C-alpha positions, -999 to 999 in steps of 0.1 A, spaced: 103 -737 -365 92 -769 -360 65 -784 -340 87 -798 -312 104 -765 -308 71 -746 -305 58 -771 -278 89 -769 -260 86 -731 -258 51 -730 -250 57 -756 -222 86 -739 -208 65 -707 -206 35 -721 -194 58 -737 -164 76 -703 -157 42 -687 -156 31 -713 -133 58 -709 -111 57 -672 -109 18 -673 -101 27 -700 -76 54 -679 -59 30 -648 -57 2 -666 -42 25 -680 -15 41 -650 -11 9 -633 -4 -6 -660 17 20 -659 41 27 -621 41 19 -605 78 12 -640 95 33 -649 124 34 -685 113 64 -680 89 95 -688 104 113 -657 107 81 -638 119 75 -664 146 109 -660 159 107 -624 159 75 -625 173 85 -646 203 118 -624 208 95 -593 211 72 -610 234 102 -622 257 117 -587 254 83 -571 264 79 -596 295 113 -588 306 109 -551 305 77 -551 324 92 -572 349 123 -547 352 98 -516 352 79 -534 383 112 -543 402 122 -506 397 90 -493 411 90 -517 441 127 -504 446 114 -467 443 86 -474 468 108 -491 493 134 -462 490 107 -436 494 93 -452 525 128 -458 543 137 -421 533 104 -409 548 109 -427 581 143 -409 584 137 -375 569 104 -366 584 118 -368 620 150 -349 610 128 -320 595 109 -320 624 139 -316 645 152 -290 622 118 -272 624 119 -271 663 155 -260 664 147 -232 640 118 -219 664 142 -220 694 165 -200 674 140 -175 663 127 -171 697 163 -167 710 171 -142 684 138 -122 692 149 -120 727 183 -107 721 170 -83 697 143 -70 723 172 -65 749 193 -47 726 166 -23 718 156 -20 755 194 -16 765 201 9 740 170 29 748 180 30 785 215 45 777 202 74 757 
């Protein structure tokens, strides 16, 4: 081999080694940072999704609370009315049973 071939091989090897080292250094330096283009886009999308989900959750909670309040104003009076009706029915049944027992004893 002549000296020109050796120099060409040495130069090529040096350039290839330099390129690999530069790539590794750049890769390590940008790894995990949100400044890289793909990571920045993904980070922005994730933040937007979080914001939208929090807004949806808050809206659902507000709707749930309004529904509970509206149902409470309708259900509580209905339950009170049902309870009163049950008390009246219980009292009426007690009177009927008392009358039945009294009437049965008088016949015997």
